[in-house]
N, CA, C, O and the ligand as a Tripos MOL2 file, in Angstrom:
@<TRIPOS>MOLECULE
protein
  225   223    57     0     0
PROTEIN
NO_CHARGES

@<TRIPOS>ATOM
      1 N          43.6300  -27.9750  -50.3390 N.3       1 MET1
      2 CA         42.9880  -27.3660  -49.1670 C.3       1 MET1
      3 C          44.0430  -27.0130  -48.1440 C.2       1 MET1
      4 O          44.4970  -27.8520  -47.3660 O.2       1 MET1
      5 N          44.4090  -25.7810  -48.1660 N.am      2 ASN2
      6 CA         45.4830  -25.3780  -47.2390 C.3       2 ASN2
      7 C          44.9410  -25.0240  -45.8560 C.2       2 ASN2
      8 O          45.6920  -25.0460  -44.8810 O.2       2 ASN2
      9 N          43.6890  -24.7080  -45.7580 N.am      3 ASN3
     10 CA         43.1890  -24.2810  -44.4800 C.3       3 ASN3
     11 C          42.5990  -25.4080  -43.6300 C.2       3 ASN3
     12 O          42.0000  -25.1540  -42.5850 O.2       3 ASN3
     13 N          42.7700  -26.6530  -44.0800 N.am      4 SER4
     14 CA         42.3140  -27.7550  -43.2510 C.3       4 SER4
     15 C          43.3010  -27.9890  -42.0750 C.2       4 SER4
     16 O          44.5120  -27.8490  -42.2420 O.2       4 SER4
     17 N          42.7820  -28.3340  -40.9300 N.am      5 PRO5
     18 CA         43.6560  -28.5110  -39.7860 C.3       5 PRO5
     19 C          44.6550  -29.6390  -39.9860 C.2       5 PRO5
     20 O          44.3030  -30.6970  -40.5080 O.2       5 PRO5
     21 N          45.8410  -29.4300  -39.5920 N.am      6 ASN6
     22 CA         46.8620  -30.4160  -39.7150 C.3       6 ASN6
     23 C          46.6650  -31.4840  -38.6390 C.2       6 ASN6
     24 O          46.7060  -31.1540  -37.4540 O.2       6 ASN6
     25 N          46.4520  -32.7490  -39.0060 N.am      7 PRO7
     26 CA         46.2370  -33.7890  -37.9830 C.3       7 PRO7
     27 C          47.4280  -33.9990  -37.0650 C.2       7 PRO7
     28 O          47.2850  -34.4760  -35.9400 O.2       7 PRO7
     29 N          48.5770  -33.6470  -37.5460 N.am      8 GLU8
     30 CA         49.7760  -33.8180  -36.7330 C.3       8 GLU8
     31 C          49.9490  -32.7110  -35.7080 C.2       8 GLU8
     32 O          50.7770  -32.8190  -34.8040 O.2       8 GLU8
     33 N          49.1660  -31.6430  -35.8470 N.am      9 SER9
     34 CA         49.3250  -30.5310  -34.9350 C.3       9 SER9
     35 C          48.9220  -30.8790  -33.4790 C.2       9 SER9
     36 O          49.2920  -30.1840  -32.5320 O.2       9 SER9
     37 N          48.1530  -31.9770  -33.3410 N.am     10 ASN10
     38 CA         47.7680  -32.4100  -31.9960 C.3      10 ASN10
     39 C          48.9310  -33.0670  -31.2800 C.2      10 ASN10
     40 O          48.9580  -33.0970  -30.0500 O.2      10 ASN10
     41 N          49.8580  -33.5760  -31.9960 N.am     11 GLN11
     42 CA         50.9610  -34.3070  -31.3540 C.3      11 GLN11
     43 C          51.8840  -33.3120  -30.6890 C.2      11 GLN11
     44 O          52.1500  -32.2280  -31.2080 O.2      11 GLN11
     45 N          52.3630  -33.7070  -29.5330 N.am     12 VAL12
     46 CA         53.3760  -32.8960  -28.8220 C.3      12 VAL12
     47 C          54.7130  -33.2890  -29.3340 C.2      12 VAL12
     48 O          55.1800  -34.4110  -29.1360 O.2      12 VAL12
     49 N          55.3100  -32.3780  -29.9770 N.am     13 ILE13
     50 CA         56.6760  -32.6720  -30.4720 C.3      13 ILE13
     51 C          57.7050  -32.0020  -29.6020 C.2      13 ILE13
     52 O          57.7510  -30.7790  -29.4720 O.2      13 ILE13
     53 N          58.5130  -32.8240  -29.0190 N.am     14 GLU14
     54 CA         59.4920  -32.2600  -28.0220 C.3      14 GLU14
     55 C          60.7800  -31.9180  -28.7820 C.2      14 GLU14
     56 O          61.3780  -32.7620  -29.4490 O.2      14 GLU14
     57 N          61.1560  -30.7240  -28.6640 N.am     15 THR15
     58 CA         62.4040  -30.3120  -29.3200 C.3      15 THR15
     59 C          63.5360  -30.7960  -28.4460 C.2      15 THR15
     60 O          63.3500  -31.0670  -27.2600 O.2      15 THR15
     61 N          64.7150  -30.9040  -29.0400 N.am     16 PRO16
     62 CA         65.8980  -31.3550  -28.2340 C.3      16 PRO16
     63 C          66.1350  -30.4420  -27.0690 C.2      16 PRO16
     64 O          66.5880  -30.8830  -26.0120 O.2      16 PRO16
     65 N          65.8280  -29.1340  -27.2470 N.am     17 GLU17
     66 CA         66.0470  -28.1690  -26.1680 C.3      17 GLU17
     67 C          65.0770  -28.4960  -24.9830 C.2      17 GLU17
     68 O          65.4740  -28.4370  -23.8200 O.2      17 GLU17
     69 N          63.8370  -28.8310  -25.2990 N.am     18 GLU18
     70 CA         62.8590  -29.1650  -24.2930 C.3      18 GLU18
     71 C          63.2510  -30.4740  -23.6090 C.2      18 GLU18
     72 O          63.0750  -30.6250  -22.4000 O.2      18 GLU18
     73 N          63.7660  -31.3870  -24.3600 N.am     19 ARG19
     74 CA         64.2020  -32.6280  -23.7570 C.3      19 ARG19
     75 C          65.3520  -32.4040  -22.7650 C.2      19 ARG19
     76 O          65.4040  -33.0010  -21.6900 O.2      19 ARG19
     77 N          66.2470  -31.5420  -23.1640 N.am     20 LYS20
     78 CA         67.3270  -31.2060  -22.2970 C.3      20 LYS20
     79 C          66.8650  -30.5620  -21.0400 C.2      20 LYS20
     80 O          67.3390  -30.9020  -19.9550 O.2      20 LYS20
     81 N          65.9330  -29.6230  -21.1550 N.am     21 GLN21
     82 CA         65.3250  -28.9560  -20.0180 C.3      21 GLN21
     83 C          64.6970  -29.9900  -19.0460 C.2      21 GLN21
     84 O          64.9070  -29.9520  -17.8340 O.2      21 GLN21
     85 N          63.9270  -30.9020  -19.6420 N.am     22 ARG22
     86 CA         63.2760  -31.8870  -18.8060 C.3      22 ARG22
     87 C          64.2790  -32.8200  -18.0950 C.2      22 ARG22
     88 O          64.1160  -33.2010  -16.9360 O.2      22 ARG22
     89 N          65.2970  -33.1510  -18.8480 N.am     23 PHE23
     90 CA         66.3370  -34.0260  -18.2700 C.3      23 PHE23
     91 C          66.9800  -33.2750  -17.0870 C.2      23 PHE23
     92 O          67.1590  -33.8200  -15.9980 O.2      23 PHE23
     93 N          67.3080  -32.0390  -17.3430 N.am     24 LEU24
     94 CA         67.9940  -31.2290  -16.2660 C.3      24 LEU24
     95 C          67.0660  -31.0920  -15.0520 C.2      24 LEU24
     96 O          67.5140  -31.1650  -13.9080 O.2      24 LEU24
     97 N          65.7880  -30.8970  -15.3110 N.am     25 LEU25
     98 CA         64.8380  -30.7590  -14.2180 C.3      25 LEU25
     99 C          64.7730  -32.0410  -13.4140 C.2      25 LEU25
    100 O          64.7850  -32.0010  -12.1840 O.2      25 LEU25
    101 N          64.7060  -33.1640  -14.0830 N.am     26 GLU26
    102 CA         64.6280  -34.4140  -13.3690 C.3      26 GLU26
    103 C          65.9370  -34.7730  -12.6600 C.2      26 GLU26
    104 O          65.9680  -35.4320  -11.6200 O.2      26 GLU26
    105 N          67.0120  -34.2940  -13.2900 N.am     27 PHE27
    106 CA         68.3190  -34.5600  -12.6810 C.3      27 PHE27
    107 C          68.4940  -33.6420  -11.4460 C.2      27 PHE27
    108 O          69.0620  -34.0560  -10.4350 O.2      27 PHE27
    109 N          68.0140  -32.4360  -11.5430 N.am     28 ASP28
    110 CA         68.2060  -31.4930  -10.4780 C.3      28 ASP28
    111 C          67.2820  -31.7700   -9.3200 C.2      28 ASP28
    112 O          67.6690  -31.6190   -8.1610 O.2      28 ASP28
    113 N          66.0590  -32.1760   -9.6200 N.am     29 LYS29
    114 CA         65.0660  -32.4600   -8.5830 C.3      29 LYS29
    115 C          64.4560  -33.8470   -8.7780 C.2      29 LYS29
    116 O          63.3530  -33.9940   -9.3040 O.2      29 LYS29
    117 N          65.1760  -34.8170   -8.3560 N.am     30 PRO30
    118 CA         64.7630  -36.1900   -8.6170 C.3      30 PRO30
    119 C          63.6410  -36.7140   -7.7470 C.2      30 PRO30
    120 O          63.0970  -37.7870   -8.0120 O.2      30 PRO30
    121 N          63.2820  -35.9580   -6.6920 N.am     31 PHE31
    122 CA         62.2950  -36.4870   -5.8160 C.3      31 PHE31
    123 C          60.9190  -35.8200   -6.1210 C.2      31 PHE31
    124 O          60.6840  -34.6430   -5.8440 O.2      31 PHE31
    125 N          60.0580  -36.6350   -6.6930 N.am     32 LYS32
    126 CA         58.7460  -36.1270   -7.0890 C.3      32 LYS32
    127 C          57.6780  -36.5790   -6.1730 C.2      32 LYS32
    128 O          57.5830  -37.7520   -5.8150 O.2      32 LYS32
    129 N          56.8540  -35.6160   -5.7890 N.am     33 CYS33
    130 CA         55.6880  -35.9040   -4.9710 C.3      33 CYS33
    131 C          54.6970  -36.6890   -5.7940 C.2      33 CYS33
    132 O          54.3140  -36.2280   -6.8700 O.2      33 CYS33
    133 N          54.2660  -37.8430   -5.3470 N.am     34 ASP34
    134 CA         53.3630  -38.6580   -6.1210 C.3      34 ASP34
    135 C          51.9000  -38.1760   -6.0200 C.2      34 ASP34
    136 O          51.0070  -38.6860   -6.6960 O.2      34 ASP34
    137 N          51.6960  -37.1720   -5.1460 N.am     35 LYS35
    138 CA         50.3360  -36.6770   -5.0020 C.3      35 LYS35
    139 C          50.0610  -35.4500   -5.8320 C.2      35 LYS35
    140 O          48.9590  -35.2800   -6.3550 O.2      35 LYS35
    141 N          51.0640  -34.5860   -5.9570 N.am     36 CYS36
    142 CA         50.8270  -33.3650   -6.7500 C.3      36 CYS36
    143 C          51.8780  -33.1140   -7.7740 C.2      36 CYS36
    144 O          51.8890  -32.0610   -8.4110 O.2      36 CYS36
    145 N          52.7790  -34.0720   -7.9530 N.am     37 ASN37
    146 CA         53.8220  -33.9940   -8.9730 C.3      37 ASN37
    147 C          54.8130  -32.8510   -8.8290 C.2      37 ASN37
    148 O          55.5190  -32.4940   -9.7730 O.2      37 ASN37
    149 N          54.8490  -32.3060   -7.6720 N.am     38 GLU38
    150 CA         55.8540  -31.2830   -7.4030 C.3      38 GLU38
    151 C          57.2240  -31.9410   -7.2170 C.2      38 GLU38
    152 O          57.3250  -33.0650   -6.7240 O.2      38 GLU38
    153 N          58.2660  -31.2270   -7.6170 N.am     39 ARG39
    154 CA         59.5940  -31.8470   -7.5560 C.3      39 ARG39
    155 C          60.4530  -31.1920   -6.4970 C.2      39 ARG39
    156 O          60.3290  -30.0060   -6.1930 O.2      39 ARG39
    157 N          61.3400  -32.0260   -5.9440 N.am     40 PHE40
    158 CA         62.1900  -31.5410   -4.8880 C.3      40 PHE40
    159 C          63.6140  -32.0190   -5.0810 C.2      40 PHE40
    160 O          63.8990  -33.0900   -5.6160 O.2      40 PHE40
    161 N          64.4780  -31.1530   -4.6090 N.am     41 LYS41
    162 CA         65.9090  -31.4000   -4.7270 C.3      41 LYS41
    163 C          66.3470  -32.5090   -3.7790 C.2      41 LYS41
    164 O          67.1650  -33.3590   -4.1330 O.2      41 LYS41
    165 N          65.8000  -32.4890   -2.5890 N.am     42 LYS42
    166 CA         66.1910  -33.4060   -1.5550 C.3      42 LYS42
    167 C          65.0170  -34.2040   -1.0190 C.2      42 LYS42
    168 O          63.8820  -33.7290   -0.9690 O.2      42 LYS42
    169 N          65.3160  -35.4020   -0.6290 N.am     43 LYS43
    170 CA         64.2390  -36.3070   -0.1060 C.3      43 LYS43
    171 C          63.6290  -35.6800    1.1510 C.2      43 LYS43
    172 O          62.4420  -35.8260    1.4410 O.2      43 LYS43
    173 N          64.4840  -34.9870    1.8670 N.am     44 LYS44
    174 CA         63.9900  -34.3400    3.1100 C.3      44 LYS44
    175 C          62.9060  -33.3100    2.7710 C.2      44 LYS44
    176 O          61.9070  -33.2130    3.4830 O.2      44 LYS44
    177 N          63.0930  -32.5480    1.6980 N.am     45 TYR45
    178 CA         62.1400  -31.5260    1.3050 C.3      45 TYR45
    179 C          60.8370  -32.1880    0.9340 C.2      45 TYR45
    180 O          59.7540  -31.7180    1.2830 O.2      45 TYR45
    181 N          60.9630  -33.2880    0.2200 N.am     46 LEU46
    182 CA         59.7630  -34.0270   -0.2040 C.3      46 LEU46
    183 C          58.9890  -34.5350    0.9770 C.2      46 LEU46
    184 O          57.7600  -34.4710    1.0160 O.2      46 LEU46
    185 N          59.7290  -35.0440    1.9480 N.am     47 ARG47
    186 CA         59.0950  -35.5390    3.1630 C.3      47 ARG47
    187 C          58.3930  -34.4110    3.9230 C.2      47 ARG47
    188 O          57.2860  -34.5860    4.4310 O.2      47 ARG47
    189 N          59.0590  -33.2400    3.9950 N.am     48 GLU48
    190 CA         58.4650  -32.1250    4.6770 C.3      48 GLU48
    191 C          57.2380  -31.5960    3.9260 C.2      48 GLU48
    192 O          56.2310  -31.2120    4.5220 O.2      48 GLU48
    193 N          57.3610  -31.5930    2.6130 N.am     49 HIS49
    194 CA         56.2220  -31.1750    1.7840 C.3      49 HIS49
    195 C          55.0370  -32.0490    2.0240 C.2      49 HIS49
    196 O          53.9270  -31.5670    2.2490 O.2      49 HIS49
    197 N          55.2720  -33.3700    1.9760 N.am     50 LYS50
    198 CA         54.1630  -34.3310    2.1920 C.3      50 LYS50
    199 C          53.5390  -34.1350    3.5360 C.2      50 LYS50
    200 O          52.3150  -34.1400    3.6700 O.2      50 LYS50
    201 N          54.3940  -33.9580    4.5670 N.am     51 ALA51
    202 CA         53.8950  -33.7920    5.9040 C.3      51 ALA51
    203 C          53.0380  -32.5190    6.0300 C.2      51 ALA51
    204 O          52.0400  -32.4820    6.7490 O.2      51 ALA51
    205 N          53.4730  -31.4700    5.2940 N.am     52 GLU52
    206 CA         52.7670  -30.2140    5.4460 C.3      52 GLU52
    207 C          51.5080  -30.1530    4.5510 C.2      52 GLU52
    208 O          50.4500  -29.6990    4.9860 O.2      52 GLU52
    209 N          51.6390  -30.6050    3.3340 N.am     53 VAL53
    210 CA         50.5720  -30.3810    2.3730 C.3      53 VAL53
    211 C          49.5840  -31.5470    2.2990 C.2      53 VAL53
    212 O          48.3770  -31.3670    2.1340 O.2      53 VAL53
    213 N          50.1430  -32.7370    2.4290 N.am     54 HIS54
    214 CA         49.2820  -33.9130    2.2630 C.3      54 HIS54
    215 C          49.0350  -34.6880    3.5270 C.2      54 HIS54
    216 O          48.6040  -35.8400    3.4930 O.2      54 HIS54
    217 N          49.3120  -34.0460    4.6460 N.am     55 SER55
    218 CA         49.0510  -34.7690    5.8930 C.3      55 SER55
    219 C          47.5660  -34.8060    6.2040 C.2      55 SER55
    220 O          46.8410  -33.8350    5.9860 O.2      55 SER55
    221 N          47.1510  -35.8910    6.6940 N.am     56 TYR56
    222 CA         45.7320  -35.9690    7.1170 C.3      56 TYR56
    223 C          45.5590  -37.0020    8.2130 C.2      56 TYR56
    224 O          44.4460  -37.2100    8.6950 O.2      56 TYR56
    225 ZN         52.6660  -32.9350   -3.0540 Zn       57 ZN57
@<TRIPOS>BOND
     1     1     2 1
     2     2     3 1
     3     3     4 2
     4     3     5 am
     5     5     6 1
     6     6     7 1
     7     7     8 2
     8     7     9 am
     9     9    10 1
    10    10    11 1
    11    11    12 2
    12    11    13 am
    13    13    14 1
    14    14    15 1
    15    15    16 2
    16    15    17 am
    17    17    18 1
    18    18    19 1
    19    19    20 2
    20    19    21 am
    21    21    22 1
    22    22    23 1
    23    23    24 2
    24    23    25 am
    25    25    26 1
    26    26    27 1
    27    27    28 2
    28    27    29 am
    29    29    30 1
    30    30    31 1
    31    31    32 2
    32    31    33 am
    33    33    34 1
    34    34    35 1
    35    35    36 2
    36    35    37 am
    37    37    38 1
    38    38    39 1
    39    39    40 2
    40    39    41 am
    41    41    42 1
    42    42    43 1
    43    43    44 2
    44    43    45 am
    45    45    46 1
    46    46    47 1
    47    47    48 2
    48    47    49 am
    49    49    50 1
    50    50    51 1
    51    51    52 2
    52    51    53 am
    53    53    54 1
    54    54    55 1
    55    55    56 2
    56    55    57 am
    57    57    58 1
    58    58    59 1
    59    59    60 2
    60    59    61 am
    61    61    62 1
    62    62    63 1
    63    63    64 2
    64    63    65 am
    65    65    66 1
    66    66    67 1
    67    67    68 2
    68    67    69 am
    69    69    70 1
    70    70    71 1
    71    71    72 2
    72    71    73 am
    73    73    74 1
    74    74    75 1
    75    75    76 2
    76    75    77 am
    77    77    78 1
    78    78    79 1
    79    79    80 2
    80    79    81 am
    81    81    82 1
    82    82    83 1
    83    83    84 2
    84    83    85 am
    85    85    86 1
    86    86    87 1
    87    87    88 2
    88    87    89 am
    89    89    90 1
    90    90    91 1
    91    91    92 2
    92    91    93 am
    93    93    94 1
    94    94    95 1
    95    95    96 2
    96    95    97 am
    97    97    98 1
    98    98    99 1
    99    99   100 2
   100    99   101 am
   101   101   102 1
   102   102   103 1
   103   103   104 2
   104   103   105 am
   105   105   106 1
   106   106   107 1
   107   107   108 2
   108   107   109 am
   109   109   110 1
   110   110   111 1
   111   111   112 2
   112   111   113 am
   113   113   114 1
   114   114   115 1
   115   115   116 2
   116   115   117 am
   117   117   118 1
   118   118   119 1
   119   119   120 2
   120   119   121 am
   121   121   122 1
   122   122   123 1
   123   123   124 2
   124   123   125 am
   125   125   126 1
   126   126   127 1
   127   127   128 2
   128   127   129 am
   129   129   130 1
   130   130   131 1
   131   131   132 2
   132   131   133 am
   133   133   134 1
   134   134   135 1
   135   135   136 2
   136   135   137 am
   137   137   138 1
   138   138   139 1
   139   139   140 2
   140   139   141 am
   141   141   142 1
   142   142   143 1
   143   143   144 2
   144   143   145 am
   145   145   146 1
   146   146   147 1
   147   147   148 2
   148   147   149 am
   149   149   150 1
   150   150   151 1
   151   151   152 2
   152   151   153 am
   153   153   154 1
   154   154   155 1
   155   155   156 2
   156   155   157 am
   157   157   158 1
   158   158   159 1
   159   159   160 2
   160   159   161 am
   161   161   162 1
   162   162   163 1
   163   163   164 2
   164   163   165 am
   165   165   166 1
   166   166   167 1
   167   167   168 2
   168   167   169 am
   169   169   170 1
   170   170   171 1
   171   171   172 2
   172   171   173 am
   173   173   174 1
   174   174   175 1
   175   175   176 2
   176   175   177 am
   177   177   178 1
   178   178   179 1
   179   179   180 2
   180   179   181 am
   181   181   182 1
   182   182   183 1
   183   183   184 2
   184   183   185 am
   185   185   186 1
   186   186   187 1
   187   187   188 2
   188   187   189 am
   189   189   190 1
   190   190   191 1
   191   191   192 2
   192   191   193 am
   193   193   194 1
   194   194   195 1
   195   195   196 2
   196   195   197 am
   197   197   198 1
   198   198   199 1
   199   199   200 2
   200   199   201 am
   201   201   202 1
   202   202   203 1
   203   203   204 2
   204   203   205 am
   205   205   206 1
   206   206   207 1
   207   207   208 2
   208   207   209 am
   209   209   210 1
   210   210   211 1
   211   211   212 2
   212   211   213 am
   213   213   214 1
   214   214   215 1
   215   215   216 2
   216   215   217 am
   217   217   218 1
   218   218   219 1
   219   219   220 2
   220   219   221 am
   221   221   222 1
   222   222   223 1
   223   223   224 2
@<TRIPOS>SUBSTRUCTURE
     1 MET1         2 RESIDUE 1 A MET
     2 ASN2         6 RESIDUE 1 A ASN
     3 ASN3        10 RESIDUE 1 A ASN
     4 SER4        14 RESIDUE 1 A SER
     5 PRO5        18 RESIDUE 1 A PRO
     6 ASN6        22 RESIDUE 1 A ASN
     7 PRO7        26 RESIDUE 1 A PRO
     8 GLU8        30 RESIDUE 1 A GLU
     9 SER9        34 RESIDUE 1 A SER
    10 ASN10       38 RESIDUE 1 A ASN
    11 GLN11       42 RESIDUE 1 A GLN
    12 VAL12       46 RESIDUE 1 A VAL
    13 ILE13       50 RESIDUE 1 A ILE
    14 GLU14       54 RESIDUE 1 A GLU
    15 THR15       58 RESIDUE 1 A THR
    16 PRO16       62 RESIDUE 1 A PRO
    17 GLU17       66 RESIDUE 1 A GLU
    18 GLU18       70 RESIDUE 1 A GLU
    19 ARG19       74 RESIDUE 1 A ARG
    20 LYS20       78 RESIDUE 1 A LYS
    21 GLN21       82 RESIDUE 1 A GLN
    22 ARG22       86 RESIDUE 1 A ARG
    23 PHE23       90 RESIDUE 1 A PHE
    24 LEU24       94 RESIDUE 1 A LEU
    25 LEU25       98 RESIDUE 1 A LEU
    26 GLU26      102 RESIDUE 1 A GLU
    27 PHE27      106 RESIDUE 1 A PHE
    28 ASP28      110 RESIDUE 1 A ASP
    29 LYS29      114 RESIDUE 1 A LYS
    30 PRO30      118 RESIDUE 1 A PRO
    31 PHE31      122 RESIDUE 1 A PHE
    32 LYS32      126 RESIDUE 1 A LYS
    33 CYS33      130 RESIDUE 1 A CYS
    34 ASP34      134 RESIDUE 1 A ASP
    35 LYS35      138 RESIDUE 1 A LYS
    36 CYS36      142 RESIDUE 1 A CYS
    37 ASN37      146 RESIDUE 1 A ASN
    38 GLU38      150 RESIDUE 1 A GLU
    39 ARG39      154 RESIDUE 1 A ARG
    40 PHE40      158 RESIDUE 1 A PHE
    41 LYS41      162 RESIDUE 1 A LYS
    42 LYS42      166 RESIDUE 1 A LYS
    43 LYS43      170 RESIDUE 1 A LYS
    44 LYS44      174 RESIDUE 1 A LYS
    45 TYR45      178 RESIDUE 1 A TYR
    46 LEU46      182 RESIDUE 1 A LEU
    47 ARG47      186 RESIDUE 1 A ARG
    48 GLU48      190 RESIDUE 1 A GLU
    49 HIS49      194 RESIDUE 1 A HIS
    50 LYS50      198 RESIDUE 1 A LYS
    51 ALA51      202 RESIDUE 1 A ALA
    52 GLU52      206 RESIDUE 1 A GLU
    53 VAL53      210 RESIDUE 1 A VAL
    54 HIS54      214 RESIDUE 1 A HIS
    55 SER55      218 RESIDUE 1 A SER
    56 TYR56      222 RESIDUE 1 A TYR
    57 ZN57       225 GROUP 0 **** ****
């Protein structure tokens, strides 16, 4: 049965290239907003973002 869905197709397989991209992203922007998961290069930007977007 070739047309049966592959059970492994649900799994997210990360290629080495994707891993590298993710690593670079985290390296480049290590400050992540815990409210919306946006990333920032500097802590100052994160603080400004929080004050602007998540202030209440
Ligand atoms: Zn945020």
